[in-house]
ZAMARGU-4260 file (C-alpha; in steps of 0.2 Angstrom, whole numbers, plus 5000, padded with zeros to 4 digits):
<rodrens>
0) 5309/5511/5525 | 5305/5521/5508 | 5319/5519/5494 | 5326/5538/5499 | 5328/5532/5517
5) 5337/5516/5512 | 5348/5526/5501 | 5353/5539/5515 | 5355/5523/5526 | 5368/5516/5515
10) 5377/5533/5512 | 5378/5535/5532 | 5386/5519/5532 | 5398/5522/5519 | 5403/5538/5527
15) 5407/5531/5544 | 5415/5516/5537 | 5426/5522/5522 | 5426/5541/5524 | 5435/5541/5540
20) 5451/5534/5533 | 5461/5520/5540 | 5473/5532/5546 | 5478/5549/5545 | 5488/5563/5554
25) 5482/5579/5560 | 5494/5593/5570 | 5493/5610/5576 | 5508/5621/5574 | 5507/5639/5584
30) 5521/5649/5587 | 5511/5662/5595 | 5510/5672/5580 | 5505/5658/5565 | 5493/5646/5569
35) 5493/5630/5556 | 5486/5614/5553 | 5495/5599/5545 | 5483/5585/5539 | 5489/5569/5530
40) 5475/5559/5524 | 5479/5542/5522 | 5468/5528/5512 | 5469/5516/5498 | 5478/5524/5484
45) 5463/5520/5473 | 5452/5533/5482 | 5445/5550/5475 | 5440/5566/5482 | 5432/5582/5480
50) 5431/5600/5486 | 5416/5609/5491 | 5413/5628/5492 | 5398/5637/5500 | 5397/5655/5502
55) 5389/5665/5516 | 5370/5665/5514 | 5359/5674/5526 | 5365/5669/5543 | 5377/5655/5536
60) 5395/5658/5537 | 5405/5654/5520 | 5415/5637/5522 | 5422/5623/5512 | 5422/5603/5513
65) 5433/5590/5506 | 5426/5573/5505 | 5427/5556/5495 | 5420/5552/5480 | 5408/5539/5479
70) 5401/5532/5464 | 5383/5534/5460 | 5383/5547/5475 | 5397/5560/5470 | 5383/5574/5471
75) 5378/5571/5488 | 5396/5567/5497 | 5396/5586/5503 | 5384/5578/5517 | 5399/5566/5522
80) 5413/5576/5523 | 5430/5571/5529 | 5434/5589/5535 | 5433/5608/5531 | 5437/5625/5534
85) 5427/5641/5536 | 5429/5660/5532 | 5435/5663/5552 | 5447/5651/5551 | 5437/5635/5561
90) 5445/5620/5555 | 5438/5601/5557 | 5444/5585/5552 | 5442/5567/5558 | 5454/5552/5562
95) 5448/5535/5563 | 5450/5524/5580 | 5444/5508/5585 | 5426/5509/5589 | 5421/5515/5606
100) 5402/5511/5609 | 5394/5528/5613 | 5386/5529/5631 | 5370/5539/5628 | 5365/5553/5640
105) 5347/5555/5643 | 5349/5573/5644 | 5354/5575/5626 | 5346/5575/5610 | 5351/5559/5598
110) 5360/5563/5584 | 5365/5553/5569 | 5369/5567/5555 | 5387/5573/5556 | 5390/5588/5563
115) 5404/5596/5551 | 5393/5606/5539 | 5381/5613/5554 | 5396/5619/5564 | 5406/5627/5550
120) 5391/5636/5544 | 5388/5644/5561 | 5403/5643/5573 | 5418/5654/5573 | 5427/5646/5588
125) 5433/5629/5595 | 5421/5635/5611 | 5406/5639/5599 | 5409/5621/5590 | 5409/5612/5607
130) 5393/5622/5613 | 5384/5616/5597 | 5390/5598/5600 | 5386/5598/5619 | 5368/5596/5614
135) 5368/5579/5606 | 5373/5562/5609 | 5383/5559/5593 | 5379/5541/5591 | 5389/5538/5575
140) 5405/5546/5582 | 5411/5529/5589 | 5425/5525/5577 | 5434/5540/5575 | 5438/5557/5584
145) 5434/5575/5576 | 5448/5587/5578 | 5442/5606/5578 | 5455/5619/5580 | 5453/5637/5577
150) 5464/5653/5572 | 5467/5659/5591 | 5477/5643/5592 | 5462/5634/5602 | 5459/5615/5598
155) 5449/5601/5605 | 5447/5583/5600 | 5428/5575/5601 | 5423/5559/5603 | 5404/5551/5606
160) 5410/5549/5624 | 5422/5563/5627 | 5430/5579/5622 | 5449/5582/5627 | 5454/5600/5626
165) 5469/5610/5623 | 5483/5606/5635 | 5500/5610/5625 | 5501/5625/5612 | 5506/5612/5598
170) 5498/5595/5597 | 5498/5580/5585 | 5484/5567/5583 | 5482/5550/5574 | 5473/5534/5575
175) 5471/5530/5593 | 5459/5534/5608 | 5467/5550/5618 | 5455/5550/5631 | 5461/5551/5650
180) 5479/5553/5644 | 5479/5537/5634 | 5494/5536/5622 | 5500/5521/5610 | 5516/5518/5600
185) 5513/5528/5583 | 5528/5535/5573 | 5517/5546/5563 | 5512/5556/5578 | 5529/5556/5586
190) 5538/5561/5569 | 5526/5576/5568 | 5528/5580/5588 | 5547/5580/5588 | 5547/5591/5573
195) 5535/5603/5581 | 5544/5605/5596 | 5561/5608/5585 | 5555/5624/5577 | 5553/5643/5585
200) 5542/5648/5571 | 5532/5640/5559 | 5529/5644/5540 | 5522/5633/5524 | 5539/5626/5520
205) 5542/5618/5538 | 5525/5614/5541 | 5524/5605/5524 | 5542/5597/5528 | 5533/5589/5543
210) 5519/5583/5533 | 5531/5574/5522 | 5540/5566/5534 | 5524/5559/5542 | 5516/5553/5526
215) 5514/5536/5521 | 5522/5532/5506 | 5519/5521/5490 | 5522/5507/5489 | 5510/5503/5504
220) 5492/5497/5506 | 5487/5513/5515 | 5496/5529/5508 | 5494/5547/5510 | 5483/5552/5497
225) 5483/5571/5501 | 5491/5583/5512 | 5486/5600/5517 | 5496/5615/5525 | 5482/5626/5531
230) 5485/5645/5537 | 5471/5648/5548 | 5473/5666/5550 | 5473/5667/5531 | 5462/5653/5527
235) 5472/5648/5515 | 5476/5629/5511 | 5493/5622/5503 | 5487/5606/5495 | 5498/5591/5490
240) 5491/5576/5481 | 5497/5559/5480 | 5513/5560/5490 | 5518/5573/5478 | 5526/5587/5489
245) 5535/5595/5473 | 5518/5601/5465 | 5509/5612/5478 | 5494/5620/5474 | 5486/5636/5484
250) 5469/5638/5488 | 5463/5653/5496 | 5445/5652/5503 | 5440/5670/5502 | 5444/5669/5483
255) 5435/5653/5481 | 5419/5659/5489 | 5418/5674/5478 | 5416/5662/5464 | 5399/5656/5472
260) 5394/5639/5476 | 5403/5627/5467 | 5414/5610/5468 | 5430/5604/5459 | 5437/5586/5460
265) 5454/5587/5469 | 5463/5579/5455 | 5458/5595/5443 | 5470/5605/5453 | 5484/5594/5448
270) 5494/5589/5431 | 5488/5572/5425 | 5496/5555/5430 | 5508/5548/5417 | 5504/5531/5424
275) 5489/5525/5413 | 5498/5532/5398 | 5514/5523/5399 | 5507/5507/5404 | 5492/5508/5390
280) 5507/5512/5377 | 5516/5499/5383 | 5504/5485/5383 | 5499/5490/5365 | 5515/5495/5357
285) 5531/5492/5367 | 5545/5500/5374 | 5549/5511/5360 | 5533/5519/5358 | 5532/5521/5378
290) 5549/5531/5376 | 5544/5541/5360 | 5527/5544/5369 | 5535/5550/5386 | 5547/5562/5376
295) 5534/5569/5366 | 5521/5573/5381 | 5538/5580/5390 | 5540/5593/5375 | 5523/5597/5370
300) 5513/5593/5387 | 5524/5597/5401 | 5510/5607/5411 | 5497/5595/5408 | 5505/5579/5413
305) 5516/5578/5429 | 5534/5575/5426 | 5539/5580/5443 | 5533/5565/5452 | 5538/5546/5453
310) 5527/5541/5440 | 5540/5538/5427 | 5552/5529/5439 | 5538/5519/5445 | 5533/5513/5428
315) 5552/5507/5425 | 5552/5499/5442 | 5536/5489/5437 | 5544/5483/5422 | 5558/5476/5433
320) 5547/5468/5445 | 5539/5461/5430 | 5557/5453/5425 | 5557/5466/5408 | 5574/5469/5412
325) 5579/5474/5395 | 5565/5486/5392 | 5568/5494/5409 | 5587/5498/5404 | 5581/5506/5387
330) 5568/5516/5397 | 5578/5521/5412 | 5594/5525/5398 | 5582/5537/5390 | 5577/5545/5405
335) 5594/5547/5412 | 5601/5555/5396 | 5590/5570/5398 | 5594/5574/5416 | 5613/5565/5419
340) 5614/5575/5436 | 5599/5566/5444 | 5605/5554/5456 | 5588/5545/5458 | 5587/5542/5438
345) 5607/5534/5439 | 5601/5525/5454 | 5587/5516/5443 | 5598/5514/5428 | 5611/5506/5440
350) 5598/5494/5448 | 5591/5491/5429 | 5609/5486/5424 | 5610/5474/5438 | 5594/5464/5435
355) 5601/5463/5417 | 5617/5457/5425 | 5626/5470/5416 | 5637/5472/5433 | 5651/5485/5426
360) 5637/5497/5419 | 5627/5496/5435 | 5644/5500/5445 | 5648/5515/5435 | 5630/5521/5439
365) 5633/5519/5456 | 5650/5525/5459 | 5644/5542/5450 | 5630/5542/5463 | 5642/5541/5476
370) 5655/5555/5472 | 5639/5567/5476 | 5630/5558/5488 | 5639/5544/5499 | 5624/5539/5509
375) 5612/5538/5495 | 5600/5524/5501 | 5597/5515/5485 | 5616/5516/5478 | 5621/5508/5495
380) 5606/5496/5494 | 5610/5490/5478 | 5629/5491/5475 | 5637/5476/5473 | 5652/5475/5487
385) 5667/5466/5487 | 5663/5459/5506 | 5645/5454/5500 | 5638/5465/5513 | 5622/5476/5510
390) 5619/5492/5517 | 5602/5498/5521 | 5604/5518/5528 | 5587/5524/5526 | 5580/5541/5532
395) 5563/5537/5536 | 5550/5535/5552 | 5560/5549/5563 | 5549/5549/5577 | 5549/5528/5578
400) 5558/5520/5593 | 5562/5506/5586 | 5565/5499/5566 | 5569/5481/5562 | 5573/5473/5545
405) 5564/5457/5542 | 5564/5446/5525 | 5569/5429/5518 | 5587/5432/5524 | 5581/5434/5542
410) 5568/5419/5542 | 5556/5433/5542 | 5553/5437/5561 | 5563/5422/5568 | 5579/5433/5568
415) 5574/5451/5566 | 5588/5464/5564 | 5587/5479/5575 | 5593/5494/5566 | 5602/5509/5574
420) 5599/5526/5573 | 5614/5536/5568 | 5612/5555/5562 | 5594/5554/5556 | 5596/5537/5547
425) 5591/5520/5552 | 5606/5509/5549 | 5612/5490/5547 | 5625/5481/5537 | 5623/5463/5533
430) 5630/5449/5523 | 5616/5441/5513 | 5621/5428/5498 | 5617/5432/5480 | 5600/5430/5476
435) 5583/5438/5475 | 5574/5441/5493 | 5558/5449/5499 | 5560/5461/5514 | 5550/5474/5524
440) 5552/5484/5539 | 5544/5483/5557 | 5542/5499/5565 | 5541/5500/5585 | 5535/5483/5584
445) 5519/5486/5577 | 5519/5492/5559 | 5525/5482/5545 | 5529/5492/5530 | 5538/5489/5513
450) 5552/5498/5508 | 5545/5518/5504 | 5561/5520/5494 | 5563/5505/5485 | 5549/5504/5472
455) 5550/5486/5467 | 5538/5475/5475 | 5526/5461/5476 | 5509/5456/5483 | 5510/5443/5495
460) 5492/5439/5500 | 5485/5455/5507 | 5502/5462/5511 | 5515/5471/5499 | 5534/5465/5502
465) 5549/5474/5494 | 5561/5467/5482 | 5580/5465/5483 | 5592/5458/5472 | 5611/5455/5478
</rodrens>
């Protein structure tokens, strides 16, 4: 095998082992008039992505792709897309599943190359795409399913061994084989599907809301790196990045194709993250300079850096996790002074005071939160109650059948606490002795997840546990 062949081989391996994502959620929202696709891409938070645009040329249709970036091969990754959309509203994206070896048909041609590029440049509908695919043994499509949807509301799910066609108007797909009606427990799929059945019509707001509820949040080893609400009839994408649903970006395919063939890194559509700036400043100059630099950037560069997401709070929570409690108090105090009505900042200042053993000031912060938000999760979790009980009341995993709380205080799985579902919350109230603990949630008896609201955590081997101070 020559050098070019070796290089191409490793790119193919890279695509089919990393580019298909550890987990993701795709759904079609069809009210008979509006046709939307929702797409959450869930992978390691360290992954980066690029968008590619290919205008109509000769007989080829205009289309766009999204792919991972791969060191040393960025310019070639359009050949290994995660998904794409063309000018007729034909959408494609993959979901990873456990590997199922492809059974070869002697009547079909062998194809190792991915099919997304060829389909998007030549097909307008799901039926045309399936006609193209039917020529081939897709020998590499063994550990993933390829979802295809079009602007008429038709859709199909393709594996190297099978094609599952449209049954219901709305549809949701995650990370297990759906051949022959097979189903597995998956809170993301059930969350999406339950919301799809609740709405009579669909728009960017409720489609984005479904994406937000089905997203996998930080901290976690797998998180939702980007989300797309795709209007197939308009060929328009509402793009969200790194779980930040406060900072949408609209991409109109027609507008982009008029710019000619080009690409743009996904991160370039969004403001810069504050995380690296704050951590570097803290390491070099300490907390006072961090506070000064944060305020300077907010004053002079509020559109360049992202002040809408959780970067600042994550930095402060990291200080607490590292036992830098006085620095955390200073940092959250300054943030809270600038936004006194922000319950999230009041919560984290209260948590910082508690870790610093200033229980009176901590109580004052939480009491202020309870006045406007009595069900606030963090306030209930960290509030020091006279009866010694701790309240877990979390509005997450709405599609889950069961949620169990496990941690140091339950002997982990020896005595898991089954939470009750009440008015959209998962709830339990338990007595925990004073001290510091680790915990997490077990969803549907399958998924071990850290707390997505409490941003204090610790790596335990190759898993993440959340931290609690009672």
